[in-house]
N, C-alpha and C positions, 0 to 999 in steps of 0.2 A: 504494500500500500504506500502510496506517495505521501500521504498525510492530508492535511486540511487545505493545501494550496489549490486554488481553482485552476481549471484546465487552461484558461486564458493566460494566467501568470506563467505556467509551465511552458506554454508555446512561446511566449515572449522571451523567456530565459533561453530556450533552445535556439531561437532565431538570433539573439544577441551573441550567443556562443558560436554559432555557425558563421556569422558575419566576421567575428573577431578571428576565428580560425582561418577563414579564407583570406582575410587581410594580411595576416602573418605569413601565410603561404605565398601570397603574391609578392610581398616585400622580400621574402627569402629568395624566391626565384629571381627577382630583379637584381639582388645583390650578388648571388652566386653565379648567375648567367651560365647554367649548365649546358646550353646548346651552343654558346659562343656566337649568338646572332644579335644580342642586345635586346631581344624580345622575351616576353614572359612565356609565350607559347611556342611550341615547335612548329606548328603549321598555322599560318595566318591567312584568313580568307578576306579578300577585298573585292568589292563589286564595282564595275564601271557603270556608268549611267544607263547605257543601252541594255545590258543584260539584267540590270535591276528592274527596269521598267517591264521587260518581258516576263520576268519572274513575278512581279507584283500583280500582273493581270491574272496569271494562273492562281495566285494565292487568294485573290478576292473571290474567285469563283468557288474555291473550296469552303468559304464561309457560308454560302447560301443554304446548304442543308441544315447547318447548325442554327442559323438564324430562324429558319422555318420551324424547327423543332422547339426552339426557345419561345417563339411567338405562339405556337400551339399550346405549349404548357402554361404560358402566361394567360392566354384567353380561356383555356379549359383546364383549370388546376385539378378538378376532381378526376379527370381521366388519367392523371399521373399517379394517383394514389392506389391504383390497382396492384402494383408490384409490392406494396408495403404489407399487404394482407397475407 
């Protein structure tokens, strides 16, 4: 048993600890420079403007089914309660 701490407090502590751990890891990688490239990551992805625009068109069409499902569940919330029983 965790004790009398509320779940929200536990989540906040976990997020703070995770952020601190990631920050220390990034600073350590920047100082040590294990790859010898001057970058924190081994592979860095950069997008030029043309390929980003082509990618973003496809990305927006992927949102359509999720927007429709969210709209349906917002308009008809009782239909989404069937899986809870």
